[in-house]
PDB file of N, CA, C, O and CB in Angstrom:
ATOM      1  N   MET A   1      96.818 117.069 107.683  1.00  0.00           N
ATOM      2  CA  MET A   1      96.152 116.016 107.305  1.00  0.00           C
ATOM      3  C   MET A   1      97.424 115.124 106.572  1.00  0.00           C
ATOM      4  O   MET A   1      97.657 113.925 106.724  1.00  0.00           O
ATOM      5  CB  MET A   1      94.833 116.465 106.360  1.00  0.00           C
ATOM      6  N   LEU A   2      98.194 116.149 105.695  1.00  0.00           N
ATOM      7  CA  LEU A   2      99.026 115.287 104.861  1.00  0.00           C
ATOM      8  C   LEU A   2      99.970 114.776 105.831  1.00  0.00           C
ATOM      9  O   LEU A   2      99.967 113.550 105.715  1.00  0.00           O
ATOM     10  CB  LEU A   2      99.723 116.003 103.636  1.00  0.00           C
ATOM     11  N   ALA A   3     100.596 115.060 106.530  1.00  0.00           N
ATOM     12  CA  ALA A   3     101.616 114.371 107.464  1.00  0.00           C
ATOM     13  C   ALA A   3     100.692 112.788 108.172  1.00  0.00           C
ATOM     14  O   ALA A   3     101.135 111.640 108.206  1.00  0.00           O
ATOM     15  CB  ALA A   3     102.118 115.761 108.924  1.00  0.00           C
ATOM     16  N   PHE A   4      99.538 113.215 108.585  1.00  0.00           N
ATOM     17  CA  PHE A   4      98.925 111.984 108.976  1.00  0.00           C
ATOM     18  C   PHE A   4      98.854 110.957 107.748  1.00  0.00           C
ATOM     19  O   PHE A   4      99.348 109.862 108.016  1.00  0.00           O
ATOM     20  CB  PHE A   4      97.502 112.294 109.546  1.00  0.00           C
ATOM     21  N   VAL A   5      98.440 111.069 106.712  1.00  0.00           N
ATOM     22  CA  VAL A   5      98.342 110.279 105.805  1.00  0.00           C
ATOM     23  C   VAL A   5      99.594 109.605 105.209  1.00  0.00           C
ATOM     24  O   VAL A   5      99.603 108.482 104.705  1.00  0.00           O
ATOM     25  CB  VAL A   5      97.692 110.891 104.997  1.00  0.00           C
ATOM     26  N   GLU A   6     100.763 110.524 105.344  1.00  0.00           N
ATOM     27  CA  GLU A   6     102.189 109.876 104.844  1.00  0.00           C
ATOM     28  C   GLU A   6     102.224 109.160 106.114  1.00  0.00           C
ATOM     29  O   GLU A   6     102.422 107.971 105.864  1.00  0.00           O
ATOM     30  CB  GLU A   6     103.669 110.960 104.456  1.00  0.00           C
ATOM     31  N   ALA A   7     102.134 109.333 107.167  1.00  0.00           N
ATOM     32  CA  ALA A   7     102.721 108.370 108.336  1.00  0.00           C
ATOM     33  C   ALA A   7     101.998 107.130 108.413  1.00  0.00           C
ATOM     34  O   ALA A   7     102.429 106.204 109.099  1.00  0.00           O
ATOM     35  CB  ALA A   7     102.644 109.013 109.789  1.00  0.00           C
ATOM     36  N   GLN A   8     100.989 107.051 107.793  1.00  0.00           N
ATOM     37  CA  GLN A   8     100.328 105.651 107.635  1.00  0.00           C
ATOM     38  C   GLN A   8     100.646 104.556 106.760  1.00  0.00           C
ATOM     39  O   GLN A   8     100.302 103.384 106.908  1.00  0.00           O
ATOM     40  CB  GLN A   8      99.166 105.815 107.337  1.00  0.00           C
ATOM     41  N   ALA A   9     101.382 105.082 105.773  1.00  0.00           N
ATOM     42  CA  ALA A   9     101.646 104.478 104.442  1.00  0.00           C
ATOM     43  C   ALA A   9     102.731 103.501 104.716  1.00  0.00           C
ATOM     44  O   ALA A   9     102.703 102.399 104.169  1.00  0.00           O
ATOM     45  CB  ALA A   9     102.063 105.546 103.307  1.00  0.00           C
ATOM     46  N   PRO A  10     103.610 103.810 105.467  1.00  0.00           N
ATOM     47  CA  PRO A  10     104.608 102.723 106.355  1.00  0.00           C
ATOM     48  C   PRO A  10     104.454 101.471 106.865  1.00  0.00           C
ATOM     49  O   PRO A  10     104.914 100.360 106.600  1.00  0.00           O
ATOM     50  CB  PRO A  10     104.934 103.160 107.410  1.00  0.00           C
ATOM     51  N   ARG A  11     103.653 101.946 107.705  1.00  0.00           N
ATOM     52  CA  ARG A  11     102.688 100.833 108.311  1.00  0.00           C
ATOM     53  C   ARG A  11     101.923 100.053 107.655  1.00  0.00           C
ATOM     54  O   ARG A  11     101.942  98.851 107.922  1.00  0.00           O
ATOM     55  CB  ARG A  11     101.852 101.262 109.068  1.00  0.00           C
ATOM     56  N   ASP A  12     101.262 100.448 106.868  1.00  0.00           N
ATOM     57  CA  ASP A  12     100.389  99.418 105.984  1.00  0.00           C
ATOM     58  C   ASP A  12     101.537  98.759 105.044  1.00  0.00           C
ATOM     59  O   ASP A  12     101.607  97.555 104.797  1.00  0.00           O
ATOM     60  CB  ASP A  12      99.047 100.259 104.964  1.00  0.00           C
ATOM     61  N   CYS A  13     102.350  99.669 104.604  1.00  0.00           N
ATOM     62  CA  CYS A  13     103.562  98.687 103.721  1.00  0.00           C
ATOM     63  C   CYS A  13     104.192  97.165 104.376  1.00  0.00           C
ATOM     64  O   CYS A  13     104.355  96.034 103.919  1.00  0.00           O
ATOM     65  CB  CYS A  13     105.068  99.740 103.581  1.00  0.00           C
ATOM     66  N   ALA A  14     104.445  97.865 105.752  1.00  0.00           N
ATOM     67  CA  ALA A  14     105.041  96.810 106.823  1.00  0.00           C
ATOM     68  C   ALA A  14     104.205  95.893 107.083  1.00  0.00           C
ATOM     69  O   ALA A  14     104.602  94.732 107.181  1.00  0.00           O
ATOM     70  CB  ALA A  14     105.420  97.318 108.123  1.00  0.00           C
ATOM     71  N   ARG A  15     102.744  96.250 107.265  1.00  0.00           N
ATOM     72  CA  ARG A  15     101.861  94.895 107.233  1.00  0.00           C
ATOM     73  C   ARG A  15     101.619  94.429 105.994  1.00  0.00           C
ATOM     74  O   ARG A  15     101.292  93.246 106.079  1.00  0.00           O
ATOM     75  CB  ARG A  15     100.521  95.010 107.836  1.00  0.00           C
ATOM     76  N   LEU A  16     101.627  94.785 104.959  1.00  0.00           N
ATOM     77  CA  LEU A  16     101.358  94.112 103.854  1.00  0.00           C
ATOM     78  C   LEU A  16     102.493  92.895 103.795  1.00  0.00           C
ATOM     79  O   LEU A  16     102.287  91.754 103.380  1.00  0.00           O
ATOM     80  CB  LEU A  16     101.351  95.129 102.622  1.00  0.00           C
ATOM     81  N   GLY A  17     103.770  93.437 104.325  1.00  0.00           N
ATOM     82  CA  GLY A  17     105.031  92.456 103.897  1.00  0.00           C
ATOM     83  C   GLY A  17     104.580  91.308 104.737  1.00  0.00           C
ATOM     84  O   GLY A  17     104.372  90.191 104.263  1.00  0.00           O
ATOM     85  N   ILE A  18     104.410  91.663 106.200  1.00  0.00           N
ATOM     86  CA  ILE A  18     104.180  90.650 107.230  1.00  0.00           C
ATOM     87  C   ILE A  18     103.168  89.522 106.580  1.00  0.00           C
ATOM     88  O   ILE A  18     103.472  88.340 106.421  1.00  0.00           O
ATOM     89  CB  ILE A  18     103.536  91.380 108.614  1.00  0.00           C
ATOM     90  N   LEU A  19     101.957  90.097 106.249  1.00  0.00           N
ATOM     91  CA  LEU A  19     100.802  89.374 105.420  1.00  0.00           C
ATOM     92  C   LEU A  19     101.402  88.548 104.229  1.00  0.00           C
ATOM     93  O   LEU A  19     100.975  87.415 104.011  1.00  0.00           O
ATOM     94  CB  LEU A  19      99.720  90.500 104.784  1.00  0.00           C
ATOM     95  N   GLN A  20     102.259  89.034 103.558  1.00  0.00           N
ATOM     96  CA  GLN A  20     102.449  88.322 102.049  1.00  0.00           C
ATOM     97  C   GLN A  20     103.711  87.168 102.527  1.00  0.00           C
ATOM     98  O   GLN A  20     103.933  86.171 101.841  1.00  0.00           O
ATOM     99  CB  GLN A  20     103.089  89.705 100.538  1.00  0.00           C
ATOM    100  N   ALA A  21     104.309  87.408 103.519  1.00  0.00           N
ATOM    101  CA  ALA A  21     105.136  86.273 103.947  1.00  0.00           C
ATOM    102  C   ALA A  21     104.387  85.199 105.005  1.00  0.00           C
ATOM    103  O   ALA A  21     104.755  84.024 104.996  1.00  0.00           O
ATOM    104  CB  ALA A  21     106.443  86.905 104.630  1.00  0.00           C
ATOM    105  N   GLU A  22     103.360  85.630 105.886  1.00  0.00           N
ATOM    106  CA  GLU A  22     102.566  84.749 106.048  1.00  0.00           C
ATOM    107  C   GLU A  22     101.796  83.936 105.034  1.00  0.00           C
ATOM    108  O   GLU A  22     101.670  82.724 105.210  1.00  0.00           O
ATOM    109  CB  GLU A  22     101.935  85.229 106.707  1.00  0.00           C
ATOM    110  N   HIS A  23     101.309  84.500 104.050  1.00  0.00           N
ATOM    111  CA  HIS A  23     100.490  83.938 102.580  1.00  0.00           C
ATOM    112  C   HIS A  23     101.418  82.785 102.410  1.00  0.00           C
ATOM    113  O   HIS A  23     101.061  81.623 102.605  1.00  0.00           O
ATOM    114  CB  HIS A  23     100.456  85.117 100.983  1.00  0.00           C
ATOM    115  N   MET A  24     102.826  83.193 101.978  1.00  0.00           N
ATOM    116  CA  MET A  24     103.700  82.382 101.601  1.00  0.00           C
ATOM    117  C   MET A  24     103.828  80.988 102.348  1.00  0.00           C
ATOM    118  O   MET A  24     103.701  79.895 101.796  1.00  0.00           O
ATOM    119  CB  MET A  24     104.786  83.084 101.632  1.00  0.00           C
ATOM    120  N   ARG A  25     104.062  81.171 103.506  1.00  0.00           N
ATOM    121  CA  ARG A  25     104.436  80.417 104.742  1.00  0.00           C
ATOM    122  C   ARG A  25     103.117  79.015 104.821  1.00  0.00           C
ATOM    123  O   ARG A  25     103.304  77.798 104.835  1.00  0.00           O
ATOM    124  CB  ARG A  25     104.386  81.714 106.288  1.00  0.00           C
ATOM    125  N   LEU A  26     102.040  79.664 104.852  1.00  0.00           N
ATOM    126  CA  LEU A  26     100.764  78.962 104.726  1.00  0.00           C
ATOM    127  C   LEU A  26     100.873  78.051 103.369  1.00  0.00           C
ATOM    128  O   LEU A  26     100.894  76.822 103.427  1.00  0.00           O
ATOM    129  CB  LEU A  26      99.491  80.073 104.666  1.00  0.00           C
ATOM    130  N   SER A  27     100.938  78.761 102.182  1.00  0.00           N
ATOM    131  CA  SER A  27     100.681  78.065 101.008  1.00  0.00           C
ATOM    132  C   SER A  27     102.022  77.090 101.111  1.00  0.00           C
ATOM    133  O   SER A  27     101.831  75.886 100.939  1.00  0.00           O
ATOM    134  CB  SER A  27     100.520  79.098  99.594  1.00  0.00           C
ATOM    135  N   SER A  28     102.713  77.328 101.251  1.00  0.00           N
ATOM    136  CA  SER A  28     104.241  76.403 101.344  1.00  0.00           C
ATOM    137  C   SER A  28     103.475  74.691 102.196  1.00  0.00           C
ATOM    138  O   SER A  28     103.455  73.543 101.752  1.00  0.00           O
ATOM    139  CB  SER A  28     105.889  77.603 102.874  1.00  0.00           C
ATOM    140  N   ARG A  29     102.911  75.310 103.613  1.00  0.00           N
ATOM    141  CA  ARG A  29     102.623  74.293 104.298  1.00  0.00           C
ATOM    142  C   ARG A  29     101.477  73.504 103.752  1.00  0.00           C
ATOM    143  O   ARG A  29     101.515  72.305 104.028  1.00  0.00           O
ATOM    144  CB  ARG A  29     102.440  74.691 105.529  1.00  0.00           C
ATOM    145  N   ALA A  30     100.462  73.921 103.033  1.00  0.00           N
ATOM    146  CA  ALA A  30      99.250  73.423 102.271  1.00  0.00           C
ATOM    147  C   ALA A  30      99.959  72.707 101.090  1.00  0.00           C
ATOM    148  O   ALA A  30      99.568  71.564 100.852  1.00  0.00           O
ATOM    149  CB  ALA A  30      98.153  74.676 101.765  1.00  0.00           C
ATOM    150  N   LYS A  31     101.111  73.309 100.191  1.00  0.00           N
ATOM    151  CA  LYS A  31     101.341  72.381  99.236  1.00  0.00           C
ATOM    152  C   LYS A  31     102.116  70.891 100.020  1.00  0.00           C
ATOM    153  O   LYS A  31     101.710  69.782  99.672  1.00  0.00           O
ATOM    154  CB  LYS A  31     102.305  73.196  98.049  1.00  0.00           C
ATOM    155  N   ALA A  32     103.015  70.991 100.867  1.00  0.00           N
ATOM    156  CA  ALA A  32     103.582  70.130 101.435  1.00  0.00           C
ATOM    157  C   ALA A  32     102.444  68.937 101.935  1.00  0.00           C
ATOM    158  O   ALA A  32     102.510  67.708 101.893  1.00  0.00           O
ATOM    159  CB  ALA A  32     104.377  70.829 102.453  1.00  0.00           C
ATOM    160  N   ALA A  33     101.430  69.818 102.400  1.00  0.00           N
ATOM    161  CA  ALA A  33     100.399  68.336 102.884  1.00  0.00           C
ATOM    162  C   ALA A  33      99.467  67.936 102.107  1.00  0.00           C
ATOM    163  O   ALA A  33      98.663  67.058 102.420  1.00  0.00           O
ATOM    164  CB  ALA A  33      99.533  68.442 104.145  1.00  0.00           C
ATOM    165  N   GLY A  34      99.482  68.593 100.919  1.00  0.00           N
ATOM    166  CA  GLY A  34      98.568  68.374  99.865  1.00  0.00           C
ATOM    167  C   GLY A  34      97.227  68.732  99.987  1.00  0.00           C
ATOM    168  O   GLY A  34      96.411  68.244 100.769  1.00  0.00           O
ATOM    169  N   MET A  35      97.005  69.836  98.963  1.00  0.00           N
ATOM    170  CA  MET A  35      95.730  70.484  99.484  1.00  0.00           C
ATOM    171  C   MET A  35      94.581  69.385  99.284  1.00  0.00           C
ATOM    172  O   MET A  35      93.593  69.366 100.018  1.00  0.00           O
ATOM    173  CB  MET A  35      95.369  71.943  98.637  1.00  0.00           C
ATOM    174  N   ASP A  36      94.779  68.463  98.232  1.00  0.00           N
ATOM    175  CA  ASP A  36      93.891  67.667  98.253  1.00  0.00           C
ATOM    176  C   ASP A  36      93.353  66.973  99.173  1.00  0.00           C
ATOM    177  O   ASP A  36      92.161  66.665  99.129  1.00  0.00           O
ATOM    178  CB  ASP A  36      94.097  67.121  97.657  1.00  0.00           C
ATOM    179  N   ASP A  37      94.144  66.627 100.135  1.00  0.00           N
ATOM    180  CA  ASP A  37      94.053  65.716 101.434  1.00  0.00           C
ATOM    181  C   ASP A  37      92.819  66.264 102.151  1.00  0.00           C
ATOM    182  O   ASP A  37      92.228  67.189 101.595  1.00  0.00           O
ATOM    183  CB  ASP A  37      95.463  65.798 102.468  1.00  0.00           C
ATOM    184  N   GLU A  38      92.353  65.800 103.333  1.00  0.00           N
ATOM    185  CA  GLU A  38      91.410  66.461 104.086  1.00  0.00           C
ATOM    186  C   GLU A  38      92.086  66.341 105.203  1.00  0.00           C
ATOM    187  O   GLU A  38      91.407  65.961 106.157  1.00  0.00           O
ATOM    188  CB  GLU A  38      90.028  65.991 104.104  1.00  0.00           C
ATOM    189  N   SER A  39      93.278  66.554 105.418  1.00  0.00           N
ATOM    190  CA  SER A  39      94.125  66.752 106.566  1.00  0.00           C
ATOM    191  C   SER A  39      93.680  67.877 107.303  1.00  0.00           C
ATOM    192  O   SER A  39      93.199  68.799 106.644  1.00  0.00           O
ATOM    193  CB  SER A  39      95.514  66.917 106.214  1.00  0.00           C
ATOM    194  N   ALA A  40      93.749  68.002 108.664  1.00  0.00           N
ATOM    195  CA  ALA A  40      93.697  69.310 109.341  1.00  0.00           C
ATOM    196  C   ALA A  40      94.725  70.526 108.864  1.00  0.00           C
ATOM    197  O   ALA A  40      94.392  71.709 108.789  1.00  0.00           O
ATOM    198  CB  ALA A  40      93.955  69.004 110.803  1.00  0.00           C
ATOM    199  N   LEU A  41      95.936  70.037 108.580  1.00  0.00           N
ATOM    200  CA  LEU A  41      96.848  71.110 107.942  1.00  0.00           C
ATOM    201  C   LEU A  41      96.451  71.700 106.857  1.00  0.00           C
ATOM    202  O   LEU A  41      96.487  72.921 106.704  1.00  0.00           O
ATOM    203  CB  LEU A  41      98.040  70.677 107.604  1.00  0.00           C
ATOM    204  N   ALA A  42      95.968  70.743 105.866  1.00  0.00           N
ATOM    205  CA  ALA A  42      95.318  71.485 104.583  1.00  0.00           C
ATOM    206  C   ALA A  42      94.568  72.456 104.785  1.00  0.00           C
ATOM    207  O   ALA A  42      94.791  73.568 104.306  1.00  0.00           O
ATOM    208  CB  ALA A  42      94.541  70.745 103.789  1.00  0.00           C
ATOM    209  N   SER A  43      93.556  72.175 105.533  1.00  0.00           N
ATOM    210  CA  SER A  43      92.257  72.457 105.683  1.00  0.00           C
ATOM    211  C   SER A  43      92.109  74.125 106.568  1.00  0.00           C
ATOM    212  O   SER A  43      91.312  75.048 106.403  1.00  0.00           O
ATOM    213  CB  SER A  43      91.599  71.059 106.530  1.00  0.00           C
ATOM    214  N   GLU A  44      93.338  73.934 107.577  1.00  0.00           N
ATOM    215  CA  GLU A  44      94.034  75.278 108.500  1.00  0.00           C
ATOM    216  C   GLU A  44      94.763  76.046 107.346  1.00  0.00           C
ATOM    217  O   GLU A  44      94.446  77.233 107.264  1.00  0.00           O
ATOM    218  CB  GLU A  44      95.352  74.765 109.908  1.00  0.00           C
ATOM    219  N   ALA A  45      95.588  75.635 106.532  1.00  0.00           N
ATOM    220  CA  ALA A  45      96.384  76.505 105.491  1.00  0.00           C
ATOM    221  C   ALA A  45      95.264  76.983 104.822  1.00  0.00           C
ATOM    222  O   ALA A  45      95.203  78.212 104.832  1.00  0.00           O
ATOM    223  CB  ALA A  45      97.491  75.750 104.472  1.00  0.00           C
ATOM    224  N   ALA A  46      94.235  76.340 104.164  1.00  0.00           N
ATOM    225  CA  ALA A  46      93.343  76.959 103.207  1.00  0.00           C
ATOM    226  C   ALA A  46      92.742  77.837 103.912  1.00  0.00           C
ATOM    227  O   ALA A  46      92.376  78.743 103.163  1.00  0.00           O
ATOM    228  CB  ALA A  46      92.417  76.134 102.523  1.00  0.00           C
ATOM    229  N   ALA A  47      92.377  78.081 105.257  1.00  0.00           N
ATOM    230  CA  ALA A  47      91.459  78.874 105.601  1.00  0.00           C
ATOM    231  C   ALA A  47      92.140  80.182 106.204  1.00  0.00           C
ATOM    232  O   ALA A  47      91.536  81.251 106.299  1.00  0.00           O
ATOM    233  CB  ALA A  47      90.554  78.158 106.485  1.00  0.00           C
ATOM    234  N   GLY A  48      93.519  79.979 106.619  1.00  0.00           N
ATOM    235  CA  GLY A  48      94.383  80.838 106.895  1.00  0.00           C
ATOM    236  C   GLY A  48      94.848  81.726 105.678  1.00  0.00           C
ATOM    237  O   GLY A  48      95.111  82.916 105.855  1.00  0.00           O
ATOM    238  N   ILE A  49      94.955  81.061 104.299  1.00  0.00           N
ATOM    239  CA  ILE A  49      95.248  81.934 102.973  1.00  0.00           C
ATOM    240  C   ILE A  49      94.141  82.478 102.759  1.00  0.00           C
ATOM    241  O   ILE A  49      94.281  83.672 102.497  1.00  0.00           O
ATOM    242  CB  ILE A  49      95.701  81.244 101.680  1.00  0.00           C
ATOM    243  N   ALA A  50      92.549  81.947 102.752  1.00  0.00           N
ATOM    244  CA  ALA A  50      91.534  82.547 102.474  1.00  0.00           C
ATOM    245  C   ALA A  50      91.457  84.058 103.314  1.00  0.00           C
ATOM    246  O   ALA A  50      91.495  85.117 102.687  1.00  0.00           O
ATOM    247  CB  ALA A  50      90.461  81.561 102.728  1.00  0.00           C
ATOM    248  N   ALA A  51      91.372  84.022 104.433  1.00  0.00           N
ATOM    249  CA  ALA A  51      91.828  85.061 105.427  1.00  0.00           C
ATOM    250  C   ALA A  51      92.878  85.772 105.139  1.00  0.00           C
ATOM    251  O   ALA A  51      92.572  86.961 105.234  1.00  0.00           O
ATOM    252  CB  ALA A  51      92.106  84.580 106.594  1.00  0.00           C
ATOM    253  N   LEU A  52      94.382  85.582 104.716  1.00  0.00           N
ATOM    254  CA  LEU A  52      95.281  86.626 104.526  1.00  0.00           C
ATOM    255  C   LEU A  52      94.832  87.257 103.265  1.00  0.00           C
ATOM    256  O   LEU A  52      94.760  88.486 103.243  1.00  0.00           O
ATOM    257  CB  LEU A  52      96.732  86.168 104.496  1.00  0.00           C
ATOM    258  N   GLU A  53      94.492  86.511 102.115  1.00  0.00           N
ATOM    259  CA  GLU A  53      94.015  87.365 101.038  1.00  0.00           C
ATOM    260  C   GLU A  53      93.120  88.302 101.249  1.00  0.00           C
ATOM    261  O   GLU A  53      93.318  89.391 100.710  1.00  0.00           O
ATOM    262  CB  GLU A  53      93.535  86.723 100.127  1.00  0.00           C
ATOM    263  N   VAL A  54      92.061  88.134 101.984  1.00  0.00           N
ATOM    264  CA  VAL A  54      91.019  89.256 102.190  1.00  0.00           C
ATOM    265  C   VAL A  54      91.666  90.395 103.361  1.00  0.00           C
ATOM    266  O   VAL A  54      91.274  91.555 103.237  1.00  0.00           O
ATOM    267  CB  VAL A  54      89.449  88.488 102.789  1.00  0.00           C
ATOM    268  N   GLU A  55      92.399  90.162 104.206  1.00  0.00           N
ATOM    269  CA  GLU A  55      93.402  91.179 104.520  1.00  0.00           C
ATOM    270  C   GLU A  55      94.554  91.894 104.130  1.00  0.00           C
ATOM    271  O   GLU A  55      94.952  92.946 104.630  1.00  0.00           O
ATOM    272  CB  GLU A  55      93.711  90.931 105.173  1.00  0.00           C
ATOM    273  N   ILE A  56      95.178  91.117 102.999  1.00  0.00           N
ATOM    274  CA  ILE A  56      96.051  91.816 101.701  1.00  0.00           C
ATOM    275  C   ILE A  56      95.196  92.798 101.121  1.00  0.00           C
ATOM    276  O   ILE A  56      95.552  93.969 100.994  1.00  0.00           O
ATOM    277  CB  ILE A  56      96.502  90.741 100.430  1.00  0.00           C
ATOM    278  N   GLY A  57      93.974  92.328 100.730  1.00  0.00           N
ATOM    279  CA  GLY A  57      93.064  93.168  99.837  1.00  0.00           C
ATOM    280  C   GLY A  57      92.679  94.422 100.467  1.00  0.00           C
ATOM    281  O   GLY A  57      92.244  95.318  99.743  1.00  0.00           O
ATOM    282  N   LEU A  58      92.786  94.610 101.776  1.00  0.00           N
ATOM    283  CA  LEU A  58      92.284  95.475 102.530  1.00  0.00           C
ATOM    284  C   LEU A  58      93.137  96.336 102.858  1.00  0.00           C
ATOM    285  O   LEU A  58      92.792  97.488 103.121  1.00  0.00           O
ATOM    286  CB  LEU A  58      91.752  95.031 103.464  1.00  0.00           C
ATOM    287  N   VAL A  59      94.547  95.890 102.905  1.00  0.00           N
ATOM    288  CA  VAL A  59      95.685  96.743 103.320  1.00  0.00           C
ATOM    289  C   VAL A  59      95.691  97.371 101.754  1.00  0.00           C
ATOM    290  O   VAL A  59      95.555  98.590 101.650  1.00  0.00           O
ATOM    291  CB  VAL A  59      97.257  95.849 103.989  1.00  0.00           C
ATOM    292  N   LEU A  60      95.843  96.574 100.562  1.00  0.00           N
ATOM    293  CA  LEU A  60      96.033  97.369  99.375  1.00  0.00           C
ATOM    294  C   LEU A  60      95.016  98.380  98.888  1.00  0.00           C
ATOM    295  O   LEU A  60      95.268  99.210  98.015  1.00  0.00           O
ATOM    296  CB  LEU A  60      96.216  96.516  98.381  1.00  0.00           C
ATOM    297  N   GLY A  61      93.998  98.275  99.429  1.00  0.00           N
ATOM    298  CA  GLY A  61      92.711  99.242  99.224  1.00  0.00           C
ATOM    299  C   GLY A  61      93.176 100.454 100.109  1.00  0.00           C
ATOM    300  O   GLY A  61      93.014 101.636  99.807  1.00  0.00           O
ATOM    301  N   ALA A  62      93.765  99.990 101.224  1.00  0.00           N
ATOM    302  CA  ALA A  62      93.949 101.284 102.154  1.00  0.00           C
ATOM    303  C   ALA A  62      94.946 102.152 101.365  1.00  0.00           C
ATOM    304  O   ALA A  62      94.668 103.317 101.080  1.00  0.00           O
ATOM    305  CB  ALA A  62      94.580 100.924 103.767  1.00  0.00           C
ATOM    306  N   LEU A  63      96.162 101.549 100.999  1.00  0.00           N
ATOM    307  CA  LEU A  63      97.218 102.200 100.178  1.00  0.00           C
ATOM    308  C   LEU A  63      96.697 102.775  99.194  1.00  0.00           C
ATOM    309  O   LEU A  63      96.911 103.947  98.884  1.00  0.00           O
ATOM    310  CB  LEU A  63      98.198 101.405  99.692  1.00  0.00           C
ATOM    311  N   SER A  64      96.000 102.040  98.641  1.00  0.00           N
ATOM    312  CA  SER A  64      95.508 103.260  97.276  1.00  0.00           C
ATOM    313  C   SER A  64      94.743 104.141  97.755  1.00  0.00           C
ATOM    314  O   SER A  64      94.878 105.253  97.245  1.00  0.00           O
ATOM    315  CB  SER A  64      94.601 102.731  95.951  1.00  0.00           C
ATOM    316  N   ALA A  65      93.851 104.026  98.698  1.00  0.00           N
ATOM    317  CA  ALA A  65      93.285 105.130  98.946  1.00  0.00           C
ATOM    318  C   ALA A  65      94.017 106.144  99.581  1.00  0.00           C
ATOM    319  O   ALA A  65      93.744 107.318  99.329  1.00  0.00           O
ATOM    320  CB  ALA A  65      92.305 104.894  99.550  1.00  0.00           C
ATOM    321  N   ARG A  66      95.015 105.817 100.464  1.00  0.00           N
ATOM    322  CA  ARG A  66      96.023 106.822 100.634  1.00  0.00           C
ATOM    323  C   ARG A  66      96.673 107.697  99.617  1.00  0.00           C
ATOM    324  O   ARG A  66      96.782 108.921  99.532  1.00  0.00           O
ATOM    325  CB  ARG A  66      96.925 106.258 101.147  1.00  0.00           C
ATOM    326  N   ASN A  67      97.091 106.663  98.840  1.00  0.00           N
ATOM    327  CA  ASN A  67      97.885 107.314  97.649  1.00  0.00           C
ATOM    328  C   ASN A  67      97.126 108.516  97.057  1.00  0.00           C
ATOM    329  O   ASN A  67      97.579 109.648  96.894  1.00  0.00           O
ATOM    330  CB  ASN A  67      98.137 106.234  96.447  1.00  0.00           C
ATOM    331  N   GLY A  68      95.567 107.954  96.687  1.00  0.00           N
ATOM    332  CA  GLY A  68      94.594 109.171  96.299  1.00  0.00           C
ATOM    333  C   GLY A  68      94.531 110.285  97.002  1.00  0.00           C
ATOM    334  O   GLY A  68      94.234 111.350  96.461  1.00  0.00           O
ATOM    335  N   GLU A  69      94.806 110.185  98.316  1.00  0.00           N
ATOM    336  CA  GLU A  69      94.453 111.098  99.265  1.00  0.00           C
ATOM    337  C   GLU A  69      95.604 112.134  99.295  1.00  0.00           C
ATOM    338  O   GLU A  69      95.294 113.324  99.359  1.00  0.00           O
ATOM    339  CB  GLU A  69      94.186 110.414 100.613  1.00  0.00           C
ATOM    340  N   LEU A  70      97.124 111.716  99.249  1.00  0.00           N
ATOM    341  CA  LEU A  70      97.828 112.287  99.243  1.00  0.00           C
ATOM    342  C   LEU A  70      98.138 113.110  97.679  1.00  0.00           C
ATOM    343  O   LEU A  70      98.693 114.207  97.723  1.00  0.00           O
ATOM    344  CB  LEU A  70      98.578 111.526  99.852  1.00  0.00           C
ATOM    345  N   ALA A  71      97.841 112.654  96.653  1.00  0.00           N
ATOM    346  CA  ALA A  71      97.825 113.230  95.581  1.00  0.00           C
ATOM    347  C   ALA A  71      96.852 114.496  95.856  1.00  0.00           C
ATOM    348  O   ALA A  71      97.195 115.667  95.695  1.00  0.00           O
ATOM    349  CB  ALA A  71      97.460 112.263  94.508  1.00  0.00           C
ATOM    350  N   ARG A  72      95.793 114.135  96.223  1.00  0.00           N
ATOM    351  CA  ARG A  72      94.689 115.389  96.120  1.00  0.00           C
ATOM    352  C   ARG A  72      95.183 116.746  97.205  1.00  0.00           C
ATOM    353  O   ARG A  72      95.076 117.942  96.936  1.00  0.00           O
ATOM    354  CB  ARG A  72      92.921 114.699  96.708  1.00  0.00           C
ATOM    355  N   LEU A  73      95.674 116.212  98.326  1.00  0.00           N
ATOM    356  CA  LEU A  73      96.174 117.137  99.203  1.00  0.00           C
ATOM    357  C   LEU A  73      97.717 117.631  98.705  1.00  0.00           C
ATOM    358  O   LEU A  73      98.239 118.525  99.372  1.00  0.00           O
ATOM    359  CB  LEU A  73      96.144 116.462 100.659  1.00  0.00           C
ATOM    360  N   ARG A  74      98.375 117.141  97.686  1.00  0.00           N
ATOM    361  CA  ARG A  74      99.570 117.787  97.087  1.00  0.00           C
ATOM    362  C   ARG A  74      99.228 118.573  95.979  1.00  0.00           C
ATOM    363  O   ARG A  74      99.877 119.551  95.608  1.00  0.00           O
ATOM    364  CB  ARG A  74     100.576 116.839  96.669  1.00  0.00           C
ATOM    365  N   ASP A  75      98.273 118.172  95.485  1.00  0.00           N
ATOM    366  CA  ASP A  75      97.716 119.288  94.555  1.00  0.00           C
ATOM    367  C   ASP A  75      97.029 120.487  95.138  1.00  0.00           C
ATOM    368  O   ASP A  75      96.966 121.559  94.535  1.00  0.00           O
ATOM    369  CB  ASP A  75      96.742 118.712  93.652  1.00  0.00           C
ATOM    370  N   ALA A  76      96.592 120.311  96.146  1.00  0.00           N
ATOM    371  CA  ALA A  76      95.723 121.178  97.097  1.00  0.00           C
ATOM    372  C   ALA A  76      97.000 122.427  97.543  1.00  0.00           C
ATOM    373  O   ALA A  76      96.786 123.639  97.568  1.00  0.00           O
ATOM    374  CB  ALA A  76      95.004 120.062  98.674  1.00  0.00           C
ATOM    375  N   LEU A  77      98.092 121.873  97.812  1.00  0.00           N
ATOM    376  CA  LEU A  77      98.875 122.941  98.286  1.00  0.00           C
ATOM    377  C   LEU A  77      99.743 123.480  97.415  1.00  0.00           C
ATOM    378  O   LEU A  77     100.514 124.376  97.759  1.00  0.00           O
ATOM    379  CB  LEU A  77      99.540 122.620  99.320  1.00  0.00           C
ATOM    380  N   ARG A  78      99.708 123.013  96.261  1.00  0.00           N
ATOM    381  CA  ARG A  78     100.630 123.726  95.084  1.00  0.00           C
ATOM    382  C   ARG A  78     100.060 124.847  94.875  1.00  0.00           C
ATOM    383  O   ARG A  78      98.879 125.100  95.114  1.00  0.00           O
ATOM    384  CB  ARG A  78     100.780 123.021  93.690  1.00  0.00           C
ATOM    385  N   PRO A  79     101.132 125.810  94.272  1.00  0.00           N
ATOM    386  CA  PRO A  79     100.653 126.981  94.404  1.00  0.00           C
ATOM    387  C   PRO A  79      99.727 127.477  93.008  1.00  0.00           C
ATOM    388  O   PRO A  79      99.197 128.588  92.982  1.00  0.00           O
ATOM    389  CB  PRO A  79     101.872 127.839  94.739  1.00  0.00           C
TER     390      PRO A  79
END
């Protein structure tokens, strides 16, 4: 179980990095388009940013849960 939990963390960290890069890209596009505009680009970027923020929160939650699980497993394995 410990190996499985440890193996998931790098994947989640990589996914988090990808999500954060996409968030920055969309934020830049939205800023360039002017978020106050009713342009399709601003609307698309705003929707994309909101979706990414939700997914980032989910990945961070998963990492936090795995860190807690790792701590519990390590404590259980200590003599």
